[in-house]
C-alpha positions in Angstrom: 67.3 86.2 65.3 69.3 83.1 64.8 71.0 81.6 67.9 73.6 78.8 68.1 72.9 76.3 70.9 75.5 73.8 72.3 78.6 75.9 72.1 80.8 75.9 75.2 82.8 79.1 74.8 84.0 80.0 71.4 82.3 81.6 68.4 81.6 79.6 65.3 83.9 81.3 62.8 86.1 78.3 62.4 83.2 76.3 61.1 82.1 79.1 58.8 85.6 79.4 57.4 85.5 75.7 56.4 82.3 76.0 54.3 83.0 79.4 52.6 86.0 80.4 50.5 87.7 83.8 50.6 85.2 85.3 48.1 82.3 84.3 50.2 81.2 81.5 47.9 80.0 78.3 49.6 82.3 75.3 49.2 81.0 72.2 47.4 83.4 69.8 49.1 82.8 70.6 52.7 80.1 69.1 54.9 77.9 72.2 55.6 76.1 70.7 58.5 77.0 72.6 61.7 78.0 70.5 64.7 75.4 72.2 66.9 71.7 73.1 67.0 70.4 76.3 65.3 67.6 78.0 67.1 65.2 80.5 65.4 64.3 82.8 68.2 61.5 84.5 66.3 59.6 81.2 65.6 60.9 79.3 68.6 61.8 76.3 66.5 65.0 74.2 66.5 66.7 72.4 63.7 68.5 69.4 65.3 71.8 68.1 64.1 74.0 65.3 65.3 73.6 65.3 69.1 77.0 63.6 69.6 78.8 66.8 68.7 77.2 69.4 71.0 80.2 71.7 71.4 82.8 73.5 69.3 86.4 73.9 70.4 87.3 77.6 70.8 89.5 78.8 68.0 92.9 80.2 69.0 92.3 83.6 67.5 89.4 84.3 69.9 87.6 86.3 67.2 84.1 87.4 68.5 80.9 86.8 66.7 79.0 89.7 65.2 76.2 91.4 67.1 73.4 89.3 65.5 74.8 86.0 66.6 74.0 84.6 70.1 76.5 82.2 71.6 75.1 79.8 74.1 77.6 78.6 76.7 76.9 75.5 78.8 78.1 74.5 82.2 76.4 71.6 83.9 72.7 71.2 83.3 71.8 74.7 82.3 73.3 77.5 80.2 73.6 81.3 79.8 73.0 83.0 76.5 75.0 86.1 75.7 75.6 88.3 72.7 79.2 89.1 71.8 79.1 92.5 69.9 81.8 94.0 67.8 83.3 96.6 70.2 85.2 98.5 67.5 82.7 101.4 67.7 82.9 101.8 71.5 85.8 103.9 72.7 88.4 102.0 74.8 86.9 98.6 74.3 89.0 95.8 72.8 87.9 92.4 71.5 88.2 89.4 73.8 91.9 88.7 74.4 93.5 85.7 72.8 95.2 85.0 76.1 93.7 82.3 78.4 94.7 80.6 81.6 96.8 78.2 79.5 99.1 81.1 78.9 99.4 81.9 82.7 102.4 80.0 84.1 101.9 78.8 87.7 99.4 80.6 89.9 97.2 77.5 90.1 95.5 78.6 93.3 94.7 82.0 91.8 93.3 80.4 88.6 91.2 77.9 90.5 89.7 80.7 92.7 88.8 82.7 89.6 87.2 79.7 88.0 85.1 79.0 91.1 84.1 82.6 91.8 83.9 84.1 88.3 84.0 81.7 85.3 81.6 79.0 86.4 78.9 81.4 87.8 79.1 83.5 84.7 78.3 80.4 82.5 75.8 78.7 84.7 72.2 80.0 85.2 71.8 77.7 88.2 73.7 80.2 90.4 71.0 82.8 89.7 68.3 80.2 90.1 69.4 79.4 93.7 69.9 83.1 94.6 73.7 82.9 94.6 74.4 85.1 91.5 77.7 85.7 89.9 80.6 87.8 91.1 80.8 91.2 89.5 83.8 92.6 91.3 87.2 91.0 91.8 90.1 92.8 93.6 93.7 91.6 93.1 96.4 92.7 95.5 100.1 92.0 95.7 103.4 93.5 94.9 104.2 95.1 91.5 105.2 92.7 88.7 103.4 89.5 90.0 101.0 89.3 87.0 97.8 91.0 88.1 97.3 92.7 84.7 98.2 89.5 82.9 95.7 87.4 84.9 93.0 90.0 84.4 93.4 89.8 80.6 93.5 86.0 80.7 90.2 86.0 82.7 88.6 88.1 79.9 90.0 85.6 77.4 88.6 82.7 79.3 85.2 84.3 79.4 85.2 85.5 75.8 84.3 89.0 77.1 85.3 92.3 75.5 88.1 93.9 77.4 88.6 97.4 78.8 91.9 98.3 80.5 91.6 101.5 82.5 94.4 103.7 83.8 93.6 105.8 86.8 94.7 108.9 84.9 91.8 108.2 82.4 89.3 108.7 85.2 90.8 111.5 87.2 89.9 115.0 86.2 91.2 118.5 87.1 87.7 119.8 86.8 85.1 119.7 89.6 82.8 116.8 89.0 84.9 115.5 86.0 86.0 112.4 87.8 82.4 111.3 88.6 81.4 111.9 85.0 84.3 109.8 83.8 83.4 106.9 86.0 79.8 107.0 84.8 81.0 107.2 81.1 83.3 104.2 81.7 80.5 102.0 82.9 78.1 103.1 80.2 80.6 102.2 77.5 81.2 98.8 79.2 77.4 98.1 79.2 77.1 99.2 75.5 79.8 96.7 74.6 78.8 93.9 77.0 79.7 91.3 77.8 82.7 93.3 79.1 85.5 92.9 81.6 86.8 96.2 83.0 90.3 96.1 84.4 91.2 99.1 86.7 94.9 99.1 87.7 96.2 100.9 90.8 92.6 101.4 92.0 94.0 102.8 95.3 95.0 106.0 93.4 91.4 106.8 92.7 89.7 105.0 95.6 92.1 105.3 98.5 91.0 105.5 102.1 88.8 108.5 102.7 89.2 110.8 105.7 88.5 114.4 106.5 92.1 115.0 107.3 93.6 113.0 104.4 93.8 115.8 101.9 91.1 114.4 99.7 89.0 117.0 97.8 85.2 116.9 97.7 85.5 116.1 94.0 87.6 113.1 94.7 85.1 111.9 97.3 82.3 112.3 94.8 84.3 110.2 92.3 84.7 107.4 94.9 81.0 107.6 95.6 80.1 107.3 92.0 82.4 104.3 91.6 80.7 102.7 94.7 77.3 103.4 93.1 78.2 101.9 89.8 79.6 98.7 91.4 76.5 98.3 93.5 74.2 98.7 90.5 76.2 96.0 88.6 75.6 93.6 91.4 71.9 94.2 91.3 71.5 94.3 87.5 71.6 91.7 84.8 74.3 93.5 82.8 77.2 91.2 81.7 79.9 93.4 83.1 82.7 92.3 85.5 85.1 94.7 87.1 88.6 93.5 88.1 90.8 95.9 90.0 94.3 95.7 91.2 96.3 97.3 94.0 99.8 96.8 95.4 98.6 97.3 99.0 95.1 96.2 100.1 95.1 98.5 103.1 95.3 101.5 100.8 91.9 100.8 99.2 88.8 102.5 100.6 87.1 100.2 103.1 83.7 100.7 101.4 85.1 99.4 98.1 85.9 96.0 99.8 82.4 95.6 101.3 80.0 93.0 100.1 78.2 93.9 96.9 81.3 95.7 95.4 84.4 93.6 95.2 83.1 90.4 96.7 86.2 88.4 95.8 89.7 89.5 97.0 92.6 87.5 95.7 96.2 87.8 96.7 98.8 87.4 94.0 102.2 87.2 95.7 105.7 86.6 94.6 105.8 83.3 92.6 107.3 80.1 93.8 110.4 78.6 92.2 108.5 76.4 89.7 106.7 79.4 88.4 109.8 81.6 88.3 111.7 79.0 86.4 108.8 78.4 84.0 108.5 82.1 83.2 112.3 82.3 82.6 112.2 79.2 80.4 109.2 80.5 78.4 110.8 83.8 77.8 114.1 82.2 76.6 112.2 79.8 74.3 111.3 82.9 72.2 114.9 83.6 71.6 118.0 81.9 70.3 119.3 78.6 71.7 120.2 78.8 75.4 122.2 77.1 78.1 119.6 77.3 80.9 119.7 73.6 81.4 123.5 73.9 82.2 122.8 75.8 85.4 121.9 73.9 88.6 118.3 74.7 89.3 119.2 75.2 93.0 121.5 78.1 92.0 118.6 79.8 90.1 116.3 79.0 93.0 118.5 80.8 95.6 119.5 83.7 93.4 116.0 84.5 92.3 114.3 84.1 95.6 111.9 87.0 96.2 111.8 88.1 92.6 108.4 88.5 90.8 107.1 87.4 87.5 108.1 90.5 85.6 111.6 90.2 87.0 112.0 86.7 85.6 110.7 87.8 82.2 113.2 90.7 82.2 116.1 88.3 83.1 115.2 86.2 80.0 115.0 89.3 77.8 118.2 90.8 79.2 120.0 87.4 78.6 118.8 87.4 75.0 120.0 90.9 74.4 123.4 90.0 75.8 123.6 87.0 73.5 122.7 89.1 70.4 125.2 91.7 71.3 127.9 89.0 71.7 127.2 87.7 68.2 127.8 90.9 66.2 130.7 89.2 64.5 128.3 87.1 62.6 128.5 84.0 64.9 125.3 82.2 65.8 123.8 83.8 68.9 123.5 81.6 72.0 122.3 82.6 75.5 125.3 81.5 77.5 125.4 80.6 81.3 127.3 83.9 81.9 124.6 85.9 80.2 121.9 84.4 82.5 123.9 84.8 85.7 124.9 88.4 84.9 121.2 89.3 84.1 120.1 87.7 87.4 122.6 89.7 89.4 121.6 92.9 87.6 117.9 92.4 88.3 118.5 91.4 92.0 120.7 94.4 92.5 118.1 96.7 91.0 115.3 95.3 93.1 117.2 95.6 96.3 117.8 99.3 95.5 114.2 99.9 94.6 112.5 98.0 97.4 113.6 98.6 101.0 111.2 95.9 102.2 113.2 93.4 100.3 116.2 94.0 102.5 114.2 92.4 105.4 113.9 89.1 103.4 116.5 86.4 104.0 116.6 83.1 102.1 115.9 80.1 104.2 118.8 79.9 106.8 121.4 77.2 106.4 121.0 76.2 110.1 118.4 73.7 111.3 117.7 71.8 114.5 120.9 69.7 114.1 122.8 72.9 114.8 120.9 73.6 118.0 122.9 72.0 120.9 120.8 71.0 123.9 117.3 72.3 124.1 115.8 68.9 123.1 112.6 69.7 124.9 112.2 73.1 123.2 112.9 71.5 119.8 110.2 68.9 120.4 107.7 71.6 121.4 108.5 73.7 118.3 108.3 70.6 116.1 104.8 69.9 117.4 103.7 73.5 117.3 105.1 74.8 114.0 107.0 72.3 111.9 104.6 69.3 111.9 101.5 71.4 111.2 103.3 73.2 108.4 104.5 70.0 106.8 101.3 68.0 107.3 98.4 70.5 107.1 95.9 67.9 105.8 96.3 65.8 108.9 95.3 68.7 111.1 92.4 69.6 108.9 91.2 66.0 109.0 91.0 66.1 112.8 89.6 69.7 112.9 92.7 71.2 114.5 93.7 74.8 113.8 97.3 75.4 112.6 99.2 77.9 114.7 100.4 81.0 113.0 101.8 82.8 116.0 104.3 81.6 118.6 105.7 83.7 121.5 109.1 82.8 122.9 110.0 84.4 126.2 113.0 84.1 128.5 116.1 86.0 129.6 118.5 87.5 127.1 121.0 85.1 125.4 118.9 81.9 125.9 118.8 81.3 122.1 115.4 82.7 121.1 116.7 84.3 117.9 118.8 81.2 117.0 115.9 78.9 117.5 113.7 81.0 115.2 116.3 80.8 112.5 116.6 77.1 113.0 112.8 76.7 112.6 113.0 78.6 109.3 115.9 76.5 108.2 114.1 73.3 109.2 111.1 74.2 107.1 113.1 75.9 104.3 110.9 79.0 104.8 112.0 82.5 103.9 113.0 84.4 107.1 111.9 88.1 107.7 113.7 89.2 110.9 113.2 92.6 112.5 113.7 94.3 115.9 111.6 96.9 117.6 113.9 99.6 116.2 113.0 98.6 112.7 109.4 99.3 113.4 109.3 102.3 115.7 109.6 105.7 114.0 109.9 109.3 115.4 107.2 110.3 112.9 103.6 109.7 113.8 102.0 106.9 111.8 105.2 105.6 110.2 105.4 102.8 112.8 102.0 101.5 111.8 102.9 101.7 108.2 106.1 99.7 108.8 104.1 96.9 110.5 101.7 96.8 107.6 104.5 96.5 105.1 106.1 93.8 107.2 103.0 91.5 107.0 102.5 92.4 103.3 106.1 91.4 102.6 105.6 88.1 104.5 102.5 87.3 102.5 104.2 88.2 99.2 107.1 86.0 100.0 105.4 83.0 101.6 106.2 80.4 102.8 107.9 82.7 105.3 108.6 83.1 109.0 108.4 86.6 110.5 110.6 87.0 113.6 109.9 90.0 115.7 112.6 90.5 118.4 112.0 92.6 121.5 108.3 92.8 120.7 107.6 94.2 124.2 109.3 97.4 123.1 106.4 98.0 120.6 103.5 96.0 122.0 103.5 96.6 125.8 100.4 96.9 127.9 97.9 99.3 126.4 96.3 102.0 128.5 95.3 105.7 128.5 97.2 108.9 129.1 100.9 108.6 129.5 101.0 104.8 129.7 101.2 104.5 126.0 101.7 106.9 123.1 98.8 107.0 120.7 101.1 105.8 117.8 102.2 102.8 119.9 98.5 101.8 120.3 98.1 102.0 116.6 101.2 99.7 116.1 99.7 97.1 118.5 96.4 97.2 116.5 98.3 96.8 113.2 100.1 93.8 114.6 96.8 92.3 115.7 95.3 93.0 112.2 98.4 91.5 110.5 98.1 88.3 112.7 94.5 87.9 111.6 95.5 88.4 107.9 98.1 85.6 107.9 95.6 83.0 109.3 95.4 80.2 106.8 98.5 81.4 104.9 102.0 79.9 104.8 103.2 82.5 107.2 104.3 81.9 110.8 105.0 84.8 113.2 107.5 84.1 116.0 108.0 86.9 118.5 110.5 87.1 121.3 110.5 89.0 124.6 112.5 89.2 127.7 109.5 90.7 129.6 106.4 88.6 129.0 104.5 90.3 131.8 104.7 93.7 130.1 103.1 92.5 126.8 99.6 93.6 125.7 97.1 90.9 126.7 95.5 91.0 123.3 98.6 89.5 121.7 98.2 86.2 123.5 94.5 85.8 122.8 93.2 83.1 120.5 94.1 83.7 116.9 97.2 85.7 117.6 100.2 84.2 119.5 98.3 81.0 120.5 101.5 79.3 121.7 103.7 80.7 124.5 106.9 78.9 125.0 109.5 79.6 127.7 113.2 79.5 126.7 114.9 79.3 130.1 118.6 79.2 130.9 120.0 75.8 130.0 120.3 73.1 132.6 123.5 71.2 133.3 123.2 68.7 130.5 122.2 71.3 127.9 125.1 73.5 128.8 127.6 70.7 128.4 126.1 69.8 125.0 126.5 73.4 124.0 130.1 73.6 125.1 131.0 70.4 123.4 129.2 71.6 120.2 131.2 74.8 120.1 134.4 73.0 120.9 133.9 70.3 118.3 135.9 72.0 115.5 138.6 73.4 117.8 141.9 71.7 119.0 141.0 70.3 122.4 142.8 67.9 124.8 139.7 65.8 125.1 141.0 63.1 127.4 142.0 65.5 130.1 138.8 67.6 130.5 136.9 67.1 133.8 133.4 67.7 132.5 131.8 67.4 135.9 133.9 70.2 137.2 133.1 72.4 134.1 129.4 71.6 134.6 129.5 72.9 138.2 131.6 76.0 137.4 129.4 77.0 134.4 126.1 77.1 136.4 126.4 80.7 137.5 128.9 83.6 137.3 130.7 85.2 140.2 127.6 87.4 140.9 125.3 84.4 141.0 123.7 85.0 137.6 122.9 81.9 135.6 124.8 81.3 132.4 122.8 81.1 129.2 123.3 79.7 125.7 125.1 82.7 124.3 127.5 82.5 127.3 128.5 79.0 126.4 129.7 80.2 122.9 131.6 83.1 124.5 133.3 80.8 127.0 134.6 78.5 124.2 135.8 81.4 122.1 137.6 82.9 125.1 139.2 79.5 125.9 140.3 79.1 122.3 141.9 82.5 122.3 143.8 81.7 125.5 145.1 78.5 124.0 146.0 80.1 120.7 148.1 82.8 122.5 150.0 80.0 124.2 150.3 77.9 121.1 148.7 74.9 122.6 145.4 72.9 122.5 142.5 73.9 124.7 142.9 72.5 128.1 140.9 72.3 131.4 142.8 75.4 132.7 141.8 77.4 129.6 138.1 76.5 130.1 138.1 77.3 133.8 139.8 80.6 133.2 137.3 81.4 130.4 134.4 80.7 132.7 136.0 82.9 135.4 136.5 85.8 132.9 132.9 85.6 131.5 130.0 87.4 133.1 126.5 86.0 132.5 124.5 87.8 129.8 121.8 89.1 132.1 121.6 90.2 135.7 117.8 90.3 136.2 114.9 88.7 134.6 111.2 89.2 135.0 
C-alpha cells in the first residue's frame, strides 16, 4: 500500500489534478514531484522529497481520497494515520462536509473547546501514548436554532471525517427490539465507513430520563441500553468514530448518557451575542442584492434582536431579501431597504414571543443604573464590590484566586428597594434581566414547579450575560422538613434551585433573590456556592430618605427656598402607627404632594409635603 506522509489535513487530489489532464494523461509541463514523502508500506521504504514543503493546504472541495490512499495527519511531534474511504456504498454516510470552522460565525469559545477536546486529540498520537485518549462523545445543548447541527457538520469538515446525520425517527421502531437493532446497525455502518462522525439530533427523544413510572416501554429501555453499550465500546476501541449529539434541554437526557466514557464533553451553545447575530445577518444579506444594513444604527439592531438565535438572524436576512425581490417586480433593481430589514425583525421577534413563553421572562438591560438610585450609598458600594467589579474584571479575581459570586440574597422589609436595586445592577452591567416572582414558579400541578425552575436557569444560560431576579424566594424555598412542613413538590423546587445555582457557576449569570423573611429560608440556599453573599436592605436613614425625596421632586414644580428639610426629615421617620417609612413610601409621598399641588394650581410647598406624609401609611407593619 502507498501512504502519503507529511499532509496536515487534506487529501492530495489538488496536486494530482495539476499533473494529470482530464483524459488521465500525465502533463509534460508540470513538476510531478509531490510536496511530501511517499511511503511504501509493503517494503517499509521512503522516497524523500523537498523537506521544506512537508504539508499540503486542504483544497476547498474537501473531496476524500480513495480507500487505498492513507492520509497522515500531523500535530506536534507525532501523527495519526487514517484511511478516508469512499462512503458512497454505505447507507446514510456522506463524504466529509466542505464546511469548516471558518464558516462558523462567532462561537469562538465553542470552537476552541472542540479543538482542545476533539480535533487535536484525534490528530495527535501522544494523547494515546500518555493514556489520555481522544474524546469519542460530545453532547451539545442549548435552545433550538443556535447552530448545534451547523457546528457538528463543521467539526466533521475540520476532521475530514465522513458524516452521518441521524434523525431520532431513523432509530425508533414500532417493533419490539427494532430500536436496539437500529442502533447497532447505525454504529456498524459508521465503523465500515470510518473515520466517521455521527450526529444525533434531539437525542433526548430516544435517550430521555428512564424511570419505572415515566411511561417508557421495555423496548425503549433496551434501545437506550444498546446506545450506552455502543458508546462505551467506542471509548475502549481504536475505531475512528466520533458521536456528536444535541439536545435543547440537558436535564431531559438520561443521566447514564452523560457519564464518563459516553459523552465526556458537554458544550453549551446558547443564544449568540450581538457581534455574532450581526455577522450572521450580514453574511446572509451578502448572498442577496445590495442592501442598506449599514444605514441602520447598530444599537437599534442590537436591542431589537436581543434574545434571538442564529437561525432567527438568518431568517431575517432571507425575509428581507424576499421583500426586496417582491418590491422590484416592476423591473427595478432590487435593493434590501431599511424598512425591509426592520419589518422582518419585527415579524421574527413577534413570532418567537408567541412560540416561546420563556422568552417573555427576558428583559433587555434596564435603562436605570446606580445613578438612578437615590441614597443607599453603602448598599451600592457593597453591590459594586460583590457583583459589578467581579463581573467586569474577572481576570483580576482569578489572579488572586478569588471566587466570583454568582448568588446574592437581599433581605429586608417590603418597599425598601430590593427589586429596584436588582434592576439597577443589571442596568449598570448591561446584562439581560430575567425577573420572576414565586407565583411564576409555583404550580398547582405536581412537578410543574420544578420544571419551571429548570427552564428559568436554562433561559438564563441561553441569554447570558444575564441577571436572574427571584422575588419572594421564601414562598418557594422555605425551611425543608418532613410531613406537613413542606409539600413534596416544594422540596423538589428547592433542590432544582440548588442544582441551577451550581450550573451557573463560572458562567455570566448572576442570581439575585429577595425575601422579607430571611429566617424562614432553607439553610441550604446560603451555603457556599449558592447565595454566598447576604445583604440587608433596611429602611433608609434620615439622609437617605431626604435624598430620595429630593430625587423624586427634582422634575416637579417645587418652592425650593421655602422647604424646611429638617422638619420633613423628622416627620418622615415613622407613620402615625410608629412604622418606619421605606424607599417606596418616599416616592408615594412625593406623588401625593404633587397631586395636592396640582389640584390647587400651585407649586409643591411645605404644607403639601407635610400633608402627604400625614396621609401616607408605611408600606409594612411588621418585619422579621
